[in-house]
C-alpha positions as a Markdown table, in Angstrom:
| # | Residue | x | y | z |
|---|---|---|---|---|
| 1 | Unk | 0.1 | -0.2 | -0.1 |
| 2 | Unk | 3.1 | 2.3 | -0.1 |
| 3 | Unk | 1.7 | 3.7 | -3.4 |
| 4 | Unk | -0.3 | 6.1 | -1.1 |
| 5 | Unk | 2.7 | 7.3 | 0.5 |
| 6 | Unk | 4.0 | 10.8 | -0.5 |
| 7 | Unk | 6.8 | 10.6 | -2.3 |
| 8 | Unk | 8.9 | 13.1 | -0.3 |
| 9 | Unk | 9.0 | 10.1 | 2.5 |
| 10 | Unk | 10.0 | 7.0 | 0.2 |
| 11 | Unk | 13.5 | 6.1 | 1.4 |
| 12 | Unk | 13.5 | 7.6 | 4.5 |
| 13 | Unk | 15.0 | 5.3 | 7.5 |
| 14 | Unk | 13.7 | 6.8 | 10.7 |
| 15 | Unk | 15.4 | 6.8 | 14.0 |
| 16 | Unk | 15.7 | 3.7 | 16.0 |
| 17 | Unk | 15.4 | 4.5 | 19.9 |
| 18 | Unk | 17.1 | 2.0 | 22.4 |
| 19 | Unk | 15.3 | -1.0 | 23.4 |
| 20 | Unk | 12.3 | -0.2 | 26.2 |
| 21 | Unk | 11.4 | -3.8 | 27.4 |
| 22 | Unk | 8.7 | -4.7 | 29.8 |
| 23 | Unk | 10.9 | -7.6 | 31.2 |
| 24 | Unk | 11.2 | -7.7 | 35.0 |
| 25 | Unk | 14.2 | -7.9 | 36.8 |
| 26 | Unk | 16.3 | -6.3 | 33.8 |
| 27 | Unk | 19.6 | -4.1 | 34.4 |
| 28 | Unk | 18.6 | -1.3 | 31.8 |
| 29 | Unk | 21.8 | 0.5 | 31.0 |
| 30 | Unk | 21.4 | 1.2 | 27.2 |
| 31 | Unk | 19.1 | 4.3 | 26.9 |
| 32 | Unk | 20.9 | 7.2 | 28.9 |
| 33 | Unk | 18.1 | 7.5 | 31.4 |
| 34 | Unk | 18.9 | 8.8 | 34.8 |
| 35 | Unk | 19.5 | 5.9 | 37.4 |
| 36 | Unk | 17.9 | 8.3 | 40.2 |
| 37 | Unk | 14.1 | 9.6 | 40.2 |
| 38 | Unk | 13.0 | 13.0 | 39.5 |
| 39 | Unk | 13.0 | 15.4 | 42.5 |
| 40 | Unk | 10.4 | 15.3 | 45.1 |
| 41 | Unk | 9.2 | 18.4 | 44.2 |
| 42 | Unk | 9.0 | 17.6 | 40.8 |
| 43 | Unk | 6.3 | 14.8 | 41.9 |
| 44 | Unk | 4.6 | 17.1 | 44.5 |
| 45 | Unk | 4.4 | 20.1 | 41.3 |
| 46 | Unk | 2.6 | 17.1 | 39.2 |
| 47 | Unk | 0.4 | 15.9 | 41.8 |
| 48 | Unk | -0.9 | 19.8 | 42.6 |
| 49 | Unk | -1.1 | 19.8 | 38.6 |
| 50 | Unk | -3.9 | 17.2 | 38.4 |
| 51 | Unk | -7.1 | 19.2 | 38.6 |
| 52 | Unk | -9.8 | 20.7 | 36.8 |
| 53 | Unk | -7.6 | 22.7 | 34.6 |
| 54 | Unk | -6.6 | 20.0 | 32.5 |
| 55 | Unk | -10.2 | 20.3 | 30.3 |
| 56 | Unk | -7.9 | 23.8 | 29.5 |
| 57 | Unk | -5.1 | 24.5 | 26.9 |
| 58 | Unk | -2.0 | 25.0 | 28.5 |
| 59 | Unk | -0.1 | 28.2 | 27.9 |
| 60 | Unk | 1.2 | 27.8 | 24.4 |
| 61 | Unk | 4.3 | 30.1 | 25.1 |
| 62 | Unk | 5.1 | 28.2 | 28.4 |
| 63 | Unk | 6.2 | 32.0 | 30.0 |
| 64 | Unk | 6.6 | 31.0 | 33.2 |
| 65 | Unk | 9.1 | 27.8 | 32.6 |
| 66 | Unk | 10.7 | 30.3 | 30.1 |
| 67 | Unk | 11.2 | 33.1 | 32.6 |
| 68 | Unk | 12.7 | 30.2 | 34.9 |
| 69 | Unk | 15.2 | 29.1 | 32.4 |
| 70 | Unk | 15.9 | 32.9 | 31.6 |
| 71 | Unk | 16.8 | 33.9 | 35.4 |
| 72 | Unk | 19.0 | 30.6 | 35.6 |
| 73 | Unk | 20.9 | 31.9 | 32.7 |
| 74 | Unk | 20.9 | 35.8 | 32.9 |
| 75 | Unk | 19.0 | 36.1 | 30.1 |
| 76 | Unk | 15.2 | 36.9 | 29.2 |
| 77 | Unk | 12.5 | 34.9 | 27.7 |
| 78 | Unk | 13.1 | 36.1 | 24.3 |
| 79 | Unk | 16.3 | 34.0 | 24.3 |
| 80 | Unk | 14.5 | 30.8 | 25.2 |
| 81 | Unk | 12.3 | 28.1 | 23.3 |
| 82 | Unk | 10.7 | 25.1 | 24.7 |
| 83 | Unk | 9.8 | 22.0 | 23.0 |
| 84 | Unk | 8.8 | 18.3 | 23.1 |
| 85 | Unk | 11.9 | 17.1 | 24.2 |
| 86 | Unk | 15.2 | 18.3 | 22.5 |
| 87 | Unk | 14.7 | 16.1 | 19.6 |
| 88 | Unk | 11.5 | 18.4 | 18.7 |
| 89 | Unk | 13.4 | 21.4 | 19.1 |
| 90 | Unk | 16.4 | 20.1 | 17.0 |
| 91 | Unk | 13.9 | 19.2 | 14.5 |
| 92 | Unk | 12.6 | 22.9 | 14.3 |
| 93 | Unk | 16.1 | 24.1 | 14.4 |
| 94 | Unk | 17.0 | 21.9 | 11.1 |
| 95 | Unk | 14.2 | 23.4 | 9.4 |
| 96 | Unk | 14.0 | 26.9 | 10.4 |
| 97 | Unk | 18.1 | 27.7 | 10.7 |
| 98 | Unk | 19.8 | 24.9 | 8.5 |
| 99 | Unk | 18.0 | 24.4 | 5.1 |
| 100 | Unk | 20.4 | 26.6 | 2.8 |
| 101 | Unk | 22.2 | 26.1 | -0.5 |
| 102 | Unk | 25.6 | 25.0 | 1.5 |
| 103 | Unk | 25.7 | 21.6 | 3.0 |
| 104 | Unk | 25.5 | 21.7 | 6.5 |
| 105 | Unk | 28.5 | 20.1 | 8.7 |
| 106 | Unk | 28.7 | 17.7 | 11.6 |
| 107 | Unk | 30.6 | 14.6 | 12.9 |
| 108 | Unk | 30.5 | 11.1 | 11.0 |
| 109 | Unk | 29.8 | 9.5 | 14.5 |
| 110 | Unk | 27.4 | 11.6 | 16.5 |
| 111 | Unk | 23.8 | 11.7 | 17.3 |
| 112 | Unk | 22.2 | 9.3 | 14.5 |
| 113 | Unk | 19.0 | 11.9 | 14.4 |
| 114 | Unk | 21.1 | 14.4 | 12.3 |
| 115 | Unk | 21.0 | 12.7 | 8.9 |
| 116 | Unk | 17.8 | 11.6 | 9.5 |
| 117 | Unk | 16.5 | 15.3 | 9.8 |
| 118 | Unk | 18.5 | 16.2 | 6.9 |
| 119 | Unk | 16.7 | 13.4 | 4.9 |
| 120 | Unk | 13.3 | 14.4 | 6.3 |
| 121 | Unk | 13.6 | 18.1 | 5.1 |
| 122 | Unk | 16.2 | 17.8 | 1.9 |
| 123 | Unk | 19.0 | 19.3 | 3.8 |
| 124 | Unk | 22.4 | 19.0 | 2.0 |
| 125 | Unk | 24.9 | 17.7 | 4.5 |
| 126 | Unk | 28.4 | 16.2 | 4.7 |
| 127 | Unk | 30.0 | 14.4 | 7.5 |
| 128 | Unk | 33.4 | 15.2 | 8.8 |
| 129 | Unk | 35.2 | 12.4 | 10.2 |
| 130 | Unk | 36.3 | 12.2 | 14.2 |
| 131 | Unk | 40.2 | 11.3 | 14.5 |
| 132 | Unk | 41.8 | 8.3 | 15.7 |
| 133 | Unk | 40.9 | 9.0 | 19.1 |
| 134 | Unk | 37.5 | 9.8 | 18.3 |
| 135 | Unk | 37.8 | 13.3 | 18.9 |
| 136 | Unk | 36.4 | 16.5 | 17.1 |
| 137 | Unk | 38.9 | 18.3 | 14.8 |
| 138 | Unk | 37.4 | 22.0 | 14.6 |
| 139 | Unk | 40.0 | 22.7 | 12.1 |
| 140 | Unk | 37.8 | 20.6 | 9.7 |
| 141 | Unk | 35.0 | 22.8 | 10.0 |
| 142 | Unk | 36.7 | 26.2 | 9.2 |
| 143 | Unk | 35.0 | 26.5 | 5.6 |
| 144 | Unk | 32.0 | 27.7 | 4.1 |
| 145 | Unk | 28.9 | 26.1 | 5.0 |
| 146 | Unk | 25.3 | 25.9 | 5.2 |
| 147 | Unk | 25.5 | 25.3 | 9.7 |
| 148 | Unk | 27.3 | 23.3 | 12.0 |
| 149 | Unk | 25.6 | 21.0 | 14.4 |
| 150 | Unk | 27.6 | 19.4 | 17.3 |
| 151 | Unk | 26.7 | 17.4 | 20.1 |
| 152 | Unk | 28.8 | 18.4 | 23.0 |
| 153 | Unk | 29.5 | 16.0 | 24.7 |
| 154 | Unk | 29.1 | 14.2 | 21.5 |
| 155 | Unk | 27.0 | 10.9 | 21.5 |
| 156 | Unk | 27.5 | 8.1 | 21.3 |
| 157 | Unk | 31.4 | 8.8 | 22.2 |
| 158 | Unk | 30.7 | 11.1 | 25.3 |
| 159 | Unk | 33.8 | 12.9 | 24.6 |
| 160 | Unk | 33.6 | 16.8 | 24.8 |
| 161 | Unk | 35.1 | 20.0 | 23.6 |
| 162 | Unk | 36.1 | 22.9 | 26.0 |
| 163 | Unk | 34.4 | 25.9 | 25.9 |
| 164 | Unk | 37.3 | 27.9 | 24.3 |
| 165 | Unk | 37.3 | 25.4 | 21.4 |
| 166 | Unk | 33.9 | 26.4 | 20.8 |
| 167 | Unk | 34.3 | 29.9 | 21.3 |
| 168 | Unk | 37.3 | 29.2 | 18.3 |
| 169 | Unk | 34.9 | 27.8 | 16.4 |
| 170 | Unk | 32.3 | 30.4 | 16.6 |
| 171 | Unk | 35.1 | 33.3 | 15.9 |
| 172 | Unk | 35.8 | 31.5 | 12.5 |
| 173 | Unk | 31.9 | 30.7 | 11.4 |
| 174 | Unk | 30.2 | 34.0 | 12.1 |
| 175 | Unk | 28.0 | 33.6 | 9.0 |
| 176 | Unk | 26.5 | 30.5 | 9.6 |
| 177 | Unk | 24.2 | 29.2 | 12.5 |
| 178 | Unk | 26.3 | 26.7 | 15.0 |
| 179 | Unk | 24.1 | 24.4 | 17.1 |
| 180 | Unk | 25.6 | 23.0 | 19.7 |
| 181 | Unk | 23.2 | 20.1 | 21.3 |
| 182 | Unk | 23.8 | 19.9 | 25.0 |
| 183 | Unk | 21.9 | 16.9 | 26.2 |
| 184 | Unk | 24.7 | 15.6 | 28.4 |
| 185 | Unk | 26.3 | 19.1 | 29.2 |
| 186 | Unk | 25.5 | 18.8 | 32.9 |
| 187 | Unk | 27.6 | 15.6 | 33.1 |
| 188 | Unk | 30.9 | 17.4 | 33.3 |
| 189 | Unk | 31.3 | 19.4 | 30.1 |
| 190 | Unk | 30.8 | 23.3 | 29.7 |
| 191 | Unk | 28.1 | 24.7 | 28.4 |
| 192 | Unk | 28.1 | 27.1 | 25.7 |
| 193 | Unk | 25.5 | 29.2 | 27.0 |
| 194 | Unk | 27.6 | 31.6 | 28.1 |
| 195 | Unk | 28.5 | 32.5 | 24.6 |
| 196 | Unk | 25.3 | 33.5 | 23.1 |
| 197 | Unk | 25.5 | 37.1 | 24.0 |
| 198 | Unk | 28.7 | 37.3 | 22.0 |
| 199 | Unk | 27.7 | 35.4 | 19.3 |
| 200 | Unk | 24.0 | 35.9 | 17.7 |
| 201 | Unk | 24.4 | 32.8 | 15.4 |
| 202 | Unk | 24.6 | 30.1 | 18.5 |
| 203 | Unk | 21.8 | 28.2 | 19.3 |
| 204 | Unk | 22.4 | 26.1 | 22.3 |
| 205 | Unk | 19.8 | 23.1 | 22.9 |
| 206 | Unk | 19.5 | 21.2 | 26.5 |
| 207 | Unk | 16.9 | 18.6 | 27.8 |
| 208 | Unk | 15.4 | 18.0 | 31.1 |
| 209 | Unk | 15.7 | 13.9 | 30.1 |
| 210 | Unk | 18.8 | 13.3 | 31.5 |
| 211 | Unk | 20.2 | 15.2 | 34.4 |
| 212 | Unk | 16.9 | 16.1 | 35.6 |
| 213 | Unk | 15.2 | 12.7 | 35.4 |
| 214 | Unk | 12.5 | 14.2 | 33.2 |
| 215 | Unk | 13.0 | 11.4 | 30.3 |
| 216 | Unk | 9.1 | 10.6 | 30.6 |
| 217 | Unk | 7.9 | 14.3 | 30.2 |
| 218 | Unk | 9.5 | 15.1 | 27.4 |
| 219 | Unk | 10.8 | 18.7 | 28.3 |
| 220 | Unk | 13.8 | 20.3 | 26.2 |
| 221 | Unk | 14.6 | 23.9 | 25.4 |
| 222 | Unk | 16.7 | 26.0 | 23.2 |
| 223 | Unk | 18.9 | 29.2 | 24.4 |
| 224 | Unk | 19.8 | 32.0 | 21.7 |
| 225 | Unk | 19.7 | 35.1 | 20.2 |
| 226 | Unk | 16.4 | 36.8 | 19.9 |
| 227 | Unk | 16.4 | 36.3 | 16.2 |
| 228 | Unk | 17.2 | 32.7 | 16.1 |
| 229 | Unk | 14.6 | 32.2 | 18.5 |
| 230 | Unk | 11.7 | 33.9 | 16.6 |
| 231 | Unk | 12.4 | 31.6 | 13.4 |
| 232 | Unk | 12.1 | 28.4 | 16.0 |
| 233 | Unk | 8.5 | 30.2 | 17.3 |
| 234 | Unk | 7.5 | 30.6 | 13.5 |
| 235 | Unk | 8.5 | 26.8 | 12.7 |
| 236 | Unk | 6.2 | 25.7 | 16.1 |
| 237 | Unk | 3.3 | 27.7 | 15.2 |
| 238 | Unk | 3.2 | 25.8 | 11.9 |
| 239 | Unk | 3.5 | 22.5 | 13.5 |
| 240 | Unk | 1.8 | 22.4 | 17.0 |
| 241 | Unk | 0.9 | 25.5 | 19.4 |
| 242 | Unk | 0.6 | 23.4 | 22.5 |
| 243 | Unk | 4.0 | 21.4 | 22.5 |
| 244 | Unk | 4.3 | 20.9 | 26.3 |
| 245 | Unk | 1.3 | 19.9 | 28.2 |
| 246 | Unk | 0.5 | 21.3 | 31.8 |
| 247 | Unk | 2.1 | 18.6 | 33.5 |
| 248 | Unk | 5.3 | 19.0 | 31.8 |
| 249 | Unk | 5.5 | 22.5 | 32.5 |
| 250 | Unk | 4.9 | 22.2 | 35.8 |
| 251 | Unk | 7.1 | 19.4 | 36.6 |
| 252 | Unk | 9.7 | 21.0 | 34.6 |
| 253 | Unk | 9.7 | 24.1 | 36.6 |
| 254 | Unk | 9.8 | 22.2 | 39.8 |
| 255 | Unk | 13.1 | 20.3 | 38.5 |
| 256 | Unk | 14.9 | 23.2 | 37.3 |
| 257 | Unk | 14.2 | 25.2 | 40.8 |
| 258 | Unk | 15.2 | 22.3 | 42.7 |
| 259 | Unk | 19.1 | 22.8 | 42.5 |
| 260 | Unk | 20.0 | 20.9 | 45.6 |
| 261 | Unk | 18.5 | 17.4 | 44.1 |
| 262 | Unk | 20.0 | 18.4 | 40.9 |
| 263 | Unk | 23.4 | 18.9 | 42.3 |
| 264 | Unk | 23.5 | 15.5 | 44.5 |
| 265 | Unk | 22.2 | 13.3 | 41.9 |
| 266 | Unk | 24.4 | 14.6 | 39.1 |
| 267 | Unk | 27.6 | 14.0 | 41.1 |
| 268 | Unk | 26.4 | 10.7 | 42.3 |
| 269 | Unk | 26.0 | 9.8 | 38.4 |
| 270 | Unk | 29.7 | 11.3 | 37.8 |
| 271 | Unk | 31.1 | 9.6 | 40.7 |
| 272 | Unk | 29.8 | 6.4 | 39.3 |
| 273 | Unk | 30.8 | 7.0 | 35.7 |
| 274 | Unk | 34.5 | 7.3 | 37.1 |
| 275 | Unk | 34.4 | 4.3 | 39.2 |
| 276 | Unk | 33.1 | 2.2 | 36.3 |
| 277 | Unk | 35.4 | 3.7 | 33.9 |
| 278 | Unk | 38.2 | 2.3 | 36.2 |
| 279 | Unk | 36.7 | -1.0 | 36.6 |
| 280 | Unk | 36.4 | -1.5 | 33.0 |
| 281 | Unk | 40.1 | -0.7 | 32.6 |
| 282 | Unk | 41.0 | -3.0 | 34.8 |
| 283 | Unk | 39.1 | -5.7 | 33.1 |
| 284 | Unk | 41.0 | -4.5 | 29.7 |
| 285 | Unk | 38.6 | -2.6 | 28.1 |
| 286 | Unk | 39.5 | 0.8 | 25.8 |
| 287 | Unk | 37.1 | 3.2 | 27.5 |
| 288 | Unk | 36.8 | 6.8 | 25.6 |
| 289 | Unk | 37.1 | 10.0 | 28.3 |
| 290 | Unk | 33.6 | 11.0 | 29.1 |
| 291 | Unk | 31.6 | 13.8 | 30.1 |
| 292 | Unk | 28.3 | 12.4 | 29.7 |
| 293 | Unk | 26.5 | 9.7 | 31.5 |
| 294 | Unk | 27.5 | 6.8 | 29.8 |
| 295 | Unk | 30.7 | 5.4 | 28.7 |
| 296 | Unk | 31.8 | 4.2 | 25.1 |
| 297 | Unk | 34.1 | 1.2 | 25.5 |
| 298 | Unk | 35.4 | -1.6 | 23.8 |
| 299 | Unk | 37.3 | -4.8 | 24.6 |
| 300 | Unk | 40.4 | -5.6 | 22.4 |
| 301 | Unk | 39.8 | -9.4 | 21.9 |
| 302 | Unk | 35.8 | -9.4 | 21.8 |
| 303 | Unk | 33.4 | -8.3 | 19.3 |
| 304 | Unk | 31.0 | -5.6 | 20.5 |
| 305 | Unk | 27.7 | -7.1 | 19.4 |
| 306 | Unk | 28.7 | -10.6 | 20.9 |
| 307 | Unk | 29.5 | -8.7 | 24.2 |
| 308 | Unk | 26.1 | -7.3 | 23.9 |
| 309 | Unk | 24.4 | -10.2 | 23.6 |
| 310 | Unk | 26.0 | -12.1 | 26.1 |
| 311 | Unk | 24.9 | -9.4 | 28.7 |
| 312 | Unk | 22.0 | -9.8 | 27.6 |
| 313 | Unk | 21.4 | -13.2 | 28.8 |
| 314 | Unk | 22.4 | -12.2 | 31.7 |
| 315 | Unk | 19.6 | -9.5 | 32.1 |
| 316 | Unk | 21.8 | -6.5 | 31.4 |
| 317 | Unk | 20.9 | -4.3 | 28.6 |
| 318 | Unk | 23.7 | -2.0 | 27.1 |
| 319 | Unk | 23.5 | -0.2 | 23.4 |
| 320 | Unk | 25.4 | -1.5 | 20.7 |
| 321 | Unk | 26.0 | 0.3 | 17.1 |
| 322 | Unk | 26.7 | -1.1 | 13.9 |
| 323 | Unk | 28.3 | 1.3 | 12.3 |
| 324 | Unk | 31.7 | 1.1 | 10.7 |
| 325 | Unk | 34.9 | 2.4 | 12.8 |
| 326 | Unk | 32.4 | 1.9 | 16.5 |
| 327 | Unk | 31.0 | -1.7 | 15.8 |
| 328 | Unk | 33.1 | -3.1 | 18.6 |
| 329 | Unk | 32.1 | -0.5 | 20.8 |
| 330 | Unk | 29.5 | -0.4 | 23.6 |
| 331 | Unk | 27.7 | 2.6 | 24.6 |
| 332 | Unk | 26.6 | 1.6 | 28.9 |
| 333 | Unk | 24.6 | 3.9 | 30.4 |
| 334 | Unk | 25.9 | 4.9 | 34.3 |
| 335 | Unk | 23.4 | 3.1 | 36.7 |
| 336 | Unk | 23.3 | 3.0 | 40.5 |
| 337 | Unk | 26.4 | 1.5 | 42.4 |
| 338 | Unk | 24.7 | -1.6 | 42.6 |
| 339 | Unk | 23.9 | -2.0 | 38.8 |
| 340 | Unk | 27.1 | -0.7 | 38.1 |
| 341 | Unk | 28.7 | -3.9 | 40.0 |
| 342 | Unk | 26.5 | -6.0 | 38.7 |
| 343 | Unk | 27.6 | -4.8 | 34.7 |
| 344 | Unk | 31.1 | -5.4 | 35.9 |
| 345 | Unk | 30.7 | -8.8 | 37.6 |
| 346 | Unk | 28.8 | -10.0 | 34.5 |
| 347 | Unk | 31.7 | -8.8 | 32.2 |
| 348 | Unk | 34.1 | -10.6 | 34.3 |
| 349 | Unk | 32.6 | -13.7 | 34.1 |
| 350 | Unk | 32.0 | -13.4 | 30.3 |
| 351 | Unk | 35.6 | -12.4 | 30.2 |
| 352 | Unk | 36.9 | -15.6 | 31.9 |
| 353 | Unk | 34.6 | -18.2 | 30.2 |
């Protein structure tokens, strides 16, 4: 029946999310979810928001949430754009800001949604190879382009650029939009949001799914010059006037205000990540330096897919990508200390056998 499809979607390959099984007793380290629950303040806010007002549409502009984010960053509401998760914000950015005659640039190994957006919106793109250490070499981006998209920390590698490197790129690329996707920035990297006042072509995108434990609420936002935000608002207004519902708005605001809980849980994740990295290296794994809530690791004597399957038999899920150059790597989300210990124990048994 695909003769009924629109021609423009023929040949598209959709993004494949990490497995979300309903099997009990699994240790789920495959989708970079936070191992800790949301702030108690979030649960309280959600309970309060479940009332008769659910019959009414939410604020289409999310003014209260925008103001909360703006106050945190020393900006105004005009600098903030809200969306249904950072994936939606990214999708709007690709259409509103990155569809030009010249191709846009992003790494060959990065978030796999970027080429999918390009296919959906017929955007030309070129991928730039990471170096032999899986690092981004910004010198490769210093050429005419229709825009640049960088995940920082990068996914699935976890490797991060420092702020001086981002500033150097912006200095050289003032005539095109630079999108910095900071889904994992709170786990040890530096946010480029501090550079927005100096670079009107910079758009920073963040999410509350990871460090705020709100993957189930779907809240993302962009930070940028008013001119860029206006373009995003225009696309949003042609697509969905109410991307965030009343519960998402209430929960997100409460999560952002509880900075003490945020700092406590993100540092717990960082501590577990660093300990897990050391233990994996003891087992002989090569582990890339991560500033995210996951590790990217491979063992010189074992294929990545085989290790993934053997871990699954032990009821532990990790993520494997079949792309060239990274086919032997596993992306391992950082779990609780107990989950990390179980993973290390399972890997030790597998390697010994």
